[in-house]
N, C-alpha and C positions, 0 to 999 in steps of 0.2 A: 448776716457774715460782716467781716469787720477784718482791718488789717493785721496779719499773723496766723488768719483762719486758715485750716490744711484746706484742699480742695481738691476733686476731680472733676472730669465731666460728666456732663448729665447727660439722661437717654437722649436729648435732644442735640446736645451737644455732640455726641457721639454720630451721628446722622449728620453731619457736615463737612464735606468733603474738604474744607478748607484748613481744618483744625484735627484731620485723622492722625496729624501726629502726636498730639497728645493724649490718643486713645492708651487707657490702664501707666500714665504719668499721676503723678501724683506734683500738687502746686502749694506754694504759700501765696496769698493777698500781699502783695509788696506799697496799693496805692489803690485808694478810690476818691472816683472823683465826684468834689463837690459839686458841681453843677447836676442837673437834673435832663439838663438837658440833652447830654453827650453822651450816644450811642455806644458807647465802649466805657464803662465806666469801672473797668477791673483791672486792673494790670496785677498777673499772675507771675512768678517765675517758676518753671515747670523743671522737674530734675529726670531724666532720662540719661541712662549710662552712662552715670559719674559729669553729664555736661549742666548747666545749665541755661534754660530758652526762658526768652522773656517774650511774651504776648500778651495784646488789651484782649478784654474780651466783653460780654453783653453779660448780664446777671444771671441769665435764664439759658446761658452753656456751665454753667457751673453748679454744684451741688456739695456742700459741705464733704468732707472724708470720716467714713464710720469704718472702724475697725472692726 
């Protein structure tokens, strides 16, 4: 994944209670951590009901959006 990619929650991410608000939302990766040791490596802008919600995620929480 790279900055600017459209993403959605992966099947693993959909099971997490802490990020359930992003289910069925579309997001754009806005920043990727350059450090490999950083746990939350991806910053995503989520678009939901005309609002933009910002959140950080691990790689396994996300998958590329496919039409």
